[in-house]
LUMZA-427727 format. One record per residue: x negated, z negated, y negated of N, C-alpha, C, O, CB in turn; residue number from 1. Coordinates in pm, 1 decimal. Atoms other than C-alpha are relative to their C-alpha. Glycine has a CB too. Layout:
N
    n.east      n.up   n.north   ca.east     ca.up  ca.north    c.east      c.up   c.north    o.east      o.up   o.north   cb.east     cb.up  cb.north  seq
         X         Z         Y         X         Z         Y         X         Z         Y         X         Z         Y         X         Z         Y  NUM
...
***
This chain:
133
    n.east      n.up   n.north   ca.east     ca.up  ca.north    c.east      c.up   c.north    o.east      o.up   o.north   cb.east     cb.up  cb.north  seq
       3.7      15.2    -110.5     166.3     136.5      60.2     -75.2      62.8      42.2     -72.4     184.3      22.7      82.8       4.9      47.9    1
     100.4    -163.3     -71.8    -139.7     281.7     274.7      18.0     -79.3     137.6      67.4    -190.7     155.0    -230.8      47.7     -62.9    2
      59.0      61.0    -104.1    -234.8     230.6     609.0    -138.2     -85.5      23.3    -185.1    -161.4     -61.5      -2.3      87.2      66.2    3
     123.3      97.9       9.6    -549.2      70.4     742.1     -82.5      79.1     -12.9    -171.9      14.3     -67.4     -37.3     -93.7     105.3    4
     101.9    -155.6      65.3    -766.6     397.6     675.3      43.9     -15.9    -181.9     -38.3      -0.7    -272.3      89.3     221.6      91.6    5
      10.4      12.8     208.5    -634.8     346.7     271.4      97.9     120.0       9.4     154.0     124.5    -100.0    -203.9      46.3    -123.5    6
     -93.0     -79.5      43.0    -391.0     658.5     327.9     133.3     -72.1     -31.5     186.9    -173.5      13.3      13.4     100.4      93.4    7
    -103.1      96.1       6.3    -108.4     618.4     157.7     172.3      36.9      75.4     202.3     151.1     110.4       6.2     -23.0    -163.2    8
    -129.3     -15.2     -83.2     265.1     580.8     326.4     112.6      51.6     -72.1     184.2     151.7     -70.5      43.9    -128.2      57.4    9
    -137.4       4.7      91.3     503.4     524.9     101.7     -56.5     -32.4    -195.5    -151.8     -91.0    -246.8     120.4    -171.6      81.4   10
       3.7      22.1     161.9     534.2     527.7    -296.7     122.2      -3.3     -78.1     210.6      81.9     -88.0     -75.2     106.3     -65.5   11
     -84.9     -20.7     164.7     727.5     407.9    -603.8     -60.5      -4.1    -145.7    -169.7     -18.9    -200.7     102.6    -116.1     -20.0   12
      53.7     -14.1     133.0     736.8     437.8    -911.9      86.1     -71.5     -92.8     199.8     -24.5     -88.8     -14.2     142.4     -40.8   13
       5.7      90.2      21.3     806.4     189.7   -1099.7      19.1     -43.0    -194.7      19.7      72.9    -236.2    -110.4     -19.3      81.7   14
       9.3      26.3      90.7     830.0      34.4   -1510.4    -133.5     -60.7      16.4    -138.9    -115.3     126.6     101.6     -53.6     -43.2   15
     105.0      52.8      28.1     474.2     -91.7   -1593.3      26.8    -213.6     -28.3     -56.5    -304.0     -21.7     -47.9     107.3    -139.5   16
      11.6     146.1       1.2     636.4    -455.3   -1652.1      71.6     -95.0     122.5      90.3    -216.4     114.6      59.6     -39.3    -134.4   17
    -100.1       2.9    -134.4     836.9    -481.3   -1301.0    -124.7     -29.0      84.0    -218.8      46.0     109.9     103.0     160.7      49.8   18
     136.3      57.7     -96.1     603.6    -728.0   -1075.2      11.7      51.6     162.5     120.0      83.5     211.6      -0.2    -196.3       3.9   19
       8.5     -25.5    -185.0     539.0    -649.1    -687.9      87.1      33.9      36.8     151.8     137.2      53.7     -20.9     -99.6      99.8   20
    -103.5      90.2    -126.8     732.4    -850.8    -503.3     151.2      48.1     -31.2     220.6      51.6      70.4      -3.8    -207.8     -19.5   21
     -92.3     -86.6      60.5    1041.3    -678.4    -714.3       1.2     109.0     103.5      91.0     127.4     185.6     -39.0      46.3    -148.4   22
     -41.3    -155.2    -126.3     961.6    -336.3    -499.5     -12.1     -20.1     124.7      36.2      81.9     173.8     -97.7     138.1      -1.9   23
      12.3      70.1    -129.8     901.8    -496.4    -156.6      91.6     114.9      74.3      45.8     205.7     143.6      60.8    -176.7       4.4   24
    -124.6     -34.5     -56.8    1275.1    -373.0     -58.3     -48.7     209.2     -15.3     -65.2     258.6      96.2     169.4     -88.5    -121.2   25
       1.3     -91.6      54.3    1211.0       4.5    -218.4    -116.4      48.4      90.9     -92.7     120.4     187.8      -1.6     -11.6    -141.9   26
      52.3     -25.2     -67.1     870.0      23.5    -103.8      49.0      26.8     192.6       5.3     121.2     258.3     -74.0     -78.1     -50.7   27
      17.1     -10.9    -151.0     967.9     -12.7     278.2     143.4      69.8      -4.1     206.5      40.3      97.4     -25.5    -157.4     104.1   28
    -130.6     -43.9      -5.1    1312.6     184.6     192.8     -89.8     146.9      15.4     -38.2     248.0      62.9     123.2     -40.0    -140.3   29
      84.5    -172.6      43.9    1011.4     499.3     121.6     -65.4      25.4      89.5    -113.1     138.4     100.2    -109.2      23.6    -126.5   30
      56.3     -27.5    -172.9     864.9     446.1     484.9      47.5      86.0      29.4     170.4      88.4      23.2      24.2     -88.4     118.1   31
     -37.1    -124.6     -75.6     871.4     780.2     640.7     -53.0     -70.0     159.5      28.5     -12.9     231.9     -96.8     166.5     -66.7   32
      66.8      54.1    -119.7     690.7     594.1     988.0      64.8    -137.1      30.1     123.3    -208.8     -51.1    -159.2     -13.5     -21.9   33
      -4.3      91.3      -5.7     734.7     337.7    1181.7     -40.0       8.8     153.3     -75.2     110.0     213.9     105.9     -51.3     -58.7   34
     -14.7     -26.1    -174.3     725.3     220.7    1567.1      98.7     -71.4       4.0      92.4    -189.6     -30.0    -118.1     -46.4     118.1   35
     -47.1      45.3     -24.5    1039.1     190.5    1659.6      39.5     -89.3     149.7      12.7     -55.4     265.0      32.3      57.9     -53.1   36
      46.4     137.5    -116.5    1111.2    -171.2    1873.7     -83.6     -97.7      -7.4     -73.4    -216.8      22.0     -53.4      33.4     110.8   37
     126.7     176.7      25.6     784.7    -359.2    1782.0      24.5     -37.9    -135.3     111.6     -11.1    -218.1    -218.9      23.5       5.4   38
     -43.8      61.8     154.0     725.5    -546.1    1495.7    -188.7      65.6     -30.3    -286.0      80.9      43.6      57.1    -247.6     -19.8   39
      94.7      -7.0      55.7     468.9    -451.5    1263.1     -73.1     -28.6     -85.4     -23.6       1.3    -194.1      -1.5      42.9      -4.2   40
      63.3     118.9     122.7     219.1    -651.2    1045.4     -42.3     117.2    -138.5     -64.2     237.9    -148.3    -192.8    -110.1      77.8   41
     -27.9     -48.3     131.8     208.7    -586.4     697.2    -101.7    -146.9     -50.2     -83.4    -268.7     -48.6     197.8      20.5     -52.4   42
     122.0     116.7     103.9    -139.0    -748.5     496.1      80.7      11.9    -124.7     138.7     113.2    -163.8    -205.0      64.7     -38.1   43
     -23.2     -31.3     137.3     -40.4    -851.7     162.7     -52.1    -154.1     -75.3     -36.8    -264.3     -22.5     178.4      49.2     -26.0   44
      91.4      56.2      85.8    -221.3   -1047.3     -77.1     154.0    -156.2     -52.7     272.3    -159.7     -18.9     -74.4     157.5    -153.8   45
     -30.9     114.9      68.7    -100.8   -1397.7    -268.8     118.2     -14.3     -64.6     188.6    -112.1     -89.9     -84.0     -21.9     -80.7   46
    -145.8     -50.7     156.1     175.0   -1201.1    -519.5      38.3     -90.1     100.4      34.1    -212.1      84.3     114.5     197.8     -55.1   47
     -70.6     -57.0     -67.4     324.2   -1174.8    -240.4     109.6    -111.7     112.8     190.0     -84.0     201.8    -100.6      96.2      59.6   48
     -31.5      85.7     -70.2     400.5   -1550.3    -138.0     103.0     -45.1     -10.8      90.2    -125.6    -103.0     -61.6     -68.4       2.6   49
    -139.8       4.2       8.6     781.7   -1603.6    -110.6      61.7     -48.0     114.3      43.7      15.2     218.4      51.2     119.8     -29.1   50
     -91.6     -24.5    -107.2    1028.0   -1760.6     112.7      72.4     105.0      30.1      66.2     163.6     138.2      74.1     -72.0      -1.0   51
     -92.8    -107.6     -47.5    1284.4   -1510.4      73.1     -88.1     143.8      11.2     -31.7     240.1      63.2     133.0      13.7    -112.1   52
      95.1    -139.6     -67.9    1003.9   -1217.2     117.6     -48.0     -41.0     157.0     -37.1      36.3     252.1    -172.0      33.4    -108.2   53
      68.4      15.6    -142.4     844.8   -1379.5     423.4     175.0     -21.0     115.7     155.4      20.5     229.9    -140.4    -188.9      -6.0   54
    -106.9     -59.6     -24.2    1257.7   -1389.6     542.3      27.0     203.5      77.9      36.4     268.9     181.8      47.9     -31.3    -145.8   55
     -92.6    -183.3      24.8    1376.9    -993.5     430.5    -131.8      29.3     123.2     -92.8      77.6     229.5     -12.1     135.8    -237.3   56
      99.0     -89.7     -91.3    1016.3    -899.0     632.6      73.1     -35.5     131.1     159.3      41.4     173.9    -183.2     -44.5      -1.3   57
     -23.6      33.2    -138.0    1085.0   -1069.9     960.4     184.1     102.5       0.2     212.5     190.9      81.0      -3.6    -222.1      28.5   58
    -117.5     -29.8     -83.9    1440.9    -967.8     977.2     -20.9     182.2     -42.4      59.7     254.7      16.0     174.4    -100.4     -57.9   59
      46.4    -171.3     -18.7    1326.7    -580.8     909.2     -93.9      41.7     100.1    -138.7     155.2     116.7     -70.9      57.8    -126.0   60
     107.7     -57.0     -84.9    1087.8    -638.9    1191.5    -184.5       4.3     -96.9    -287.4      71.1     -86.5      72.9     182.1      42.0   61
     180.2     -11.3      72.4     751.4    -688.5     972.4     -56.0    -134.9      47.9       2.1    -243.2      55.2     -18.3       5.4    -212.3   62
      81.8     148.2     -16.2     513.9    -946.2    1060.9    -134.4     -25.5    -143.7    -253.0       7.5    -144.8    -100.4      10.7     190.8   63
     120.2      -3.9     117.1     347.5   -1041.7     688.8    -100.2     -99.2      52.0     -91.4    -192.2     132.2      52.5     -49.1    -166.3   64
     157.9     123.3     -42.1     -21.7   -1207.6     702.0     -38.2      47.1    -176.1     -65.5     146.1    -244.1    -183.9      76.0     190.0   65
      54.5     -54.0     158.0     -89.3   -1285.7     354.1    -169.7    -146.5      13.1    -204.0    -246.4      76.3     191.6     -50.7    -196.8   66
     117.5      78.3      21.4    -406.9   -1450.9     274.2     -36.7      10.0    -158.7     -14.4     106.6    -231.8    -120.6      54.3      97.2   67
      69.2     -32.5     107.8    -582.6   -1547.8     -32.0    -108.3      23.6      -1.9    -152.5      11.9     112.4       4.7     -61.6     -71.1   68
     109.2     -42.2       1.6    -901.2   -1443.0    -128.9    -102.8     -94.4      63.3    -210.3     -53.1     106.9     -21.1      33.7    -120.4   69
     107.8     106.0     -14.7   -1070.5   -1784.3     -47.4      22.9       7.6     133.3     -76.0      25.2     204.4       9.5    -150.0     -73.2   70
     -67.1       2.6    -174.6    -856.2   -1789.9     320.0    -134.7     169.8      67.7    -196.1     157.7     173.8     284.6      70.2      -1.8   71
      17.4    -119.3     -26.3   -1018.6   -1404.1     348.8    -132.4     -26.1     -13.0    -196.7       3.7      87.6      66.8     103.5     -72.6   72
     163.5      -2.6     -12.9   -1395.5   -1486.7     232.2     -17.2    -130.7      79.0    -138.4    -152.2      82.2     -94.6      -1.9    -160.3   73
      33.5     124.6     -49.3   -1378.4   -1841.5     427.5     -33.7     110.6     171.5    -129.6     120.7     248.0     155.4    -154.4     -18.8   74
      29.0     -53.9    -175.3   -1282.6   -1606.2     766.6    -133.1      77.4      25.9    -195.9      65.3     131.1     126.5     120.4      56.8   75
      70.3    -118.5      19.9   -1528.5   -1322.2     659.5    -154.3     -22.7      32.1    -246.3      59.1      34.8      24.0      48.7    -144.5   76
     112.6      67.8     -50.5   -1794.4   -1562.5     767.7     -59.3      30.0     176.9    -168.9      25.4     232.9      46.9    -153.4     -24.0   77
     -25.6     -14.8    -122.8   -1700.8   -1489.6    1105.1     -30.5     148.8      54.3      39.6     240.9      12.2     132.8     -42.2      15.6   78
      20.9    -138.6     -35.4   -1826.4   -1184.1    1261.5      58.4     117.4      39.5      20.4     231.8      14.6     -51.1      -1.7      60.3   79
     -68.9     -68.2      -9.1   -1539.5   -1058.9    1416.1     101.1      58.2    -128.8     191.4     140.6    -114.0      38.8     -49.9      91.6   80
     -99.5     -43.5      26.3   -1381.2   -1026.2    1125.4       8.2     138.2    -150.9     -78.2     183.8    -225.8      69.2    -136.2     -11.3   81
       0.4    -152.7      98.0   -1255.7    -716.0     888.4     101.8      21.3    -121.5     217.0      40.8     -82.9      40.6     133.7     100.6   82
     -44.9      18.1     102.2   -1122.9    -712.5     558.8      60.6      93.7     -65.0      15.8     196.6    -115.6     -69.9     -41.8     -53.8   83
    -131.4    -138.6      16.0    -797.0    -533.9     483.6      19.0      19.3    -181.4      75.3     118.5    -227.8     209.0     -68.8      89.5   84
     -54.2      56.1     140.4    -776.7    -674.5      79.7     -76.6     168.5     -78.3      -8.0     220.8    -166.1     -91.4    -210.4     -65.6   85
      89.4    -122.0      88.1   -1011.5    -348.4     -66.9      38.9     122.4      67.3       3.1     229.8      19.0    -182.6     -11.9       4.9   86
     -37.9    -139.6     -55.4    -857.8     -90.7     173.5      84.1      89.5    -113.8      71.2     210.9    -129.8      97.4     -21.5     141.7   87
    -148.1     -84.6      83.7    -519.3     -21.7    -113.7     -85.6       5.4    -103.2     -98.1     115.4    -157.2     178.6     -85.8     -38.7   88
      90.5     -54.6     119.8    -780.0     -84.8    -392.9    -141.0     111.4     -43.2    -211.5     163.7    -129.6     -39.1    -104.7     -30.8   89
      89.1    -132.6     -29.8    -985.6     144.9    -303.2      80.3     158.5      15.8      28.6     258.2     -34.5     -78.8     -32.5     152.6   90
    -141.3     -34.3      65.3    -642.2     344.1    -282.0     -17.8      41.9     -88.1     -44.7     161.8     -95.9      91.4     -82.5     -27.6   91
     -35.4     -25.2     132.0    -617.1     324.0    -618.7     -22.2      22.1    -101.9      43.7      47.0    -202.9      30.1     -35.9     -27.7   92
     110.4     -30.2      53.5    -910.9     361.9    -734.6     -35.0     147.1      27.0     -65.5     225.3     -63.1     -94.4     -90.7      43.3   93
      12.0    -166.1      29.4    -950.8     711.6    -590.2     122.6      70.8     -75.8      93.9     171.9    -139.9     -12.0      82.4     148.0   94
    -136.5    -100.3      35.4    -567.3     843.0    -700.6     -59.3     -30.0    -167.9     -60.4      75.7    -231.1     214.1     -72.5      59.8   95
      49.4      24.0     119.2    -718.2     683.8   -1059.3     -52.4     101.0     -52.1     -10.7     137.2    -162.1     -77.2     -89.7      -3.0   96
     118.0    -101.5      50.0   -1000.4     963.0   -1092.1     123.6     140.4     -34.6      91.3     221.5    -121.4    -154.3      41.4     159.9   97
     -93.9    -103.5      92.4    -674.8    1221.0   -1160.8      90.7     -24.5    -130.0     201.7     -76.7    -140.0      95.8      49.7      85.8   98
     -64.7      53.7     150.5    -587.4    1187.0   -1517.7     146.3      15.2      -7.6     215.2     -24.9    -101.3     -58.1      86.7    -133.0   99
    -151.2     -16.9      34.0    -255.8    1267.7   -1475.4      91.3    -102.9     112.8     212.9     -89.1     126.5      45.8     182.6      19.3  100
     -40.1      73.8       0.2    -217.2     972.2   -1275.4     -45.6    -138.1     -61.2      28.1    -236.6     -66.0      21.3      18.3      84.8  101
      93.7     125.7     106.3    -452.4     711.3   -1477.1     132.9       1.3    -114.6     219.1     -82.4     -87.5    -209.8      72.7     -95.2  102
     -51.0     -27.2      92.0    -247.6     806.3   -1781.2     142.7      59.2      23.3     144.4     182.2      25.7     -83.6      66.7     -59.7  103
     -91.9     -67.6      -0.3     125.6     860.5   -1737.2      72.9      56.4    -133.5     137.3      -4.2    -219.1      65.5     -63.8      70.7  104
     -59.4     -62.9     147.3     226.2    1112.7   -2005.9     133.9      70.0      36.4     188.9     132.6     -54.3    -112.1     125.3     -78.6  105
    -130.4    -122.4     -32.6     554.5    1301.6   -1803.4     109.2    -115.5      -5.7     104.3    -186.5      94.8      -2.8     106.9     187.3  106
    -114.7      78.7      72.3     887.7    1066.1   -1984.8      56.9     -14.6     137.9      89.7    -128.9     169.8     103.8      79.4    -132.0  107
    -150.5       8.5    -166.4    1114.3    1149.7   -1583.7    -113.2     -98.7      81.1    -236.3     -98.8      80.7      55.1     229.4     142.9  108
      90.9      89.6    -130.0     982.5     901.7   -1323.1     -16.1     108.5     118.5     -74.1      59.0     215.1     101.0    -160.0      75.6  109
     -64.4     -60.0    -106.2    1073.1    1227.1   -1078.2    -165.5     132.2     -16.1    -242.7     192.2      58.7     213.5      59.0     -38.4  110
     130.3    -103.5      41.2     798.2    1448.7   -1252.9    -173.9    -154.8      59.6    -268.6    -145.8     137.7      21.3      55.5    -278.0  111
     167.0      66.1     -18.1     492.1    1149.6   -1240.6      17.0     -39.0     142.6     -73.5    -113.0     181.3     -53.1    -157.1    -111.4  112
      31.9      64.2    -153.9     578.3    1078.6    -844.2     -30.4     106.2      66.5     -81.4      99.6     178.4     118.5     -78.8      82.6  113
      97.8    -131.3       1.8     478.6    1432.3    -842.2    -110.7      -9.4      22.8    -172.8     -11.6     129.1     -13.0      65.5    -103.6  114
     112.2      25.0      11.6     206.5    1387.8   -1001.3    -109.9     -56.4      81.8    -229.7     -28.0      84.1      11.4     -44.5     -71.7  115
      46.0      95.0     -35.9     151.7    1109.9    -786.3     -22.2     -12.2     198.8     -66.3     -98.7     274.6      93.3     -96.0     -78.2  116
      16.7     -40.7    -135.8     169.1    1270.9    -435.3     -85.7      86.8      44.4    -145.3      85.4     152.1      95.0      39.7      41.3  117
     136.7     -57.7      14.9     -61.8    1539.2    -544.4    -130.4     -47.4      77.9    -161.0      19.4     176.7     -29.3     -14.8    -132.2  118
      86.3      91.5     -15.5    -360.8    1288.4    -486.3       3.7      18.4     129.7     -72.1      88.1     197.1      19.8    -127.5     -54.2  119
     -16.6      49.7    -164.2    -206.0    1161.6    -140.8      -1.6     115.2      63.7     -63.2     101.3     169.3     139.1     -82.7      48.1  120
      -1.8    -123.6    -107.1    -160.1    1527.0      12.5    -134.0      62.2      -9.4    -167.9     128.2      88.9     118.9     120.2     -31.3  121
     121.5     -53.7      16.1    -504.8    1634.0    -119.8    -144.8    -115.6     103.9    -253.9    -101.3     159.1     -12.4       5.9    -192.4  122
     152.4     108.4     -97.8    -690.6    1294.0      48.5      49.0      42.6     123.3     -47.5      93.8     180.1     -10.8    -221.9      -4.3  123
     -23.0     -21.7    -106.5    -499.1    1366.1     366.0     -27.5     122.3      73.7     -30.5     137.1     195.8      94.7     -26.9       0.8  124
      51.0    -154.1     -51.8    -601.1    1744.2     382.2     -99.9     -43.6      31.1    -134.2     -48.1     149.2     -16.0     132.1     -90.1  125
     180.4      70.4     -29.4    -964.6    1580.7     331.2     -57.8     -21.2     123.1    -151.2      21.9     190.8     -24.3    -148.2     -48.3  126
      18.9     100.6     -95.9    -909.8    1337.5     557.9     -17.1      98.4     127.7    -129.4     134.3     163.1     128.5    -114.9       6.3  127
      -4.4     -89.1     -59.3    -777.3    1576.4     827.7     -81.7     115.3      32.2     -91.7     159.9     146.4      69.9      17.4     -29.2  128
     135.8     -87.1     -47.4   -1061.3    1833.1     791.4     -97.5     -73.6      58.3    -150.6     -33.7     162.0     -74.4      70.1    -112.5  129
     135.6      49.6     -46.5   -1323.7    1614.5     847.7     -10.9     -49.9     102.3    -109.1     -25.2     172.3     -55.1     -79.1     -65.1  130
     -21.0      -0.4    -153.8   -1193.9    1460.4    1152.5      -7.5      50.2     117.2      15.4       5.1     229.4      60.9      -5.9      17.8  131
      -8.9    -113.3     -93.2   -1250.3    1787.8    1297.9    -201.4     -15.6      56.8    -262.3      13.2     159.9      68.0     185.2    -110.1  132
     183.4      -8.6      -3.3   -1660.2    1742.6    1272.1      -6.6    -160.7      84.4    -115.2    -210.1     114.8    -107.9       1.7    -215.8  133
***
């Protein structure tokens, strides 16, 4: 899960054959930030469209926004539209530049999670450094 700028907020490690929709609860539990009392927007792709997931997210005070690629391309013709889909994909691409993250060599999930946290720390440090100028 990332914020609107692509900075990772939470991370969950699971087997490669686990569908992402099964990891939503764990990902939200790993999230350490949030505004108490307010509803948070959660932008998802069409793979997360399920009735039970929508009610689950609303019970946790999240407002799910699910758009297909066609709906997003139709909305992009509007000049006020800002695409959200590429932010997470850009973050994954940046993290995959680290060889230890791209190919999992570690047997224990805890070790691999630590290898995934290193690019997150580096990206947040670089981002906060360049924000000063």
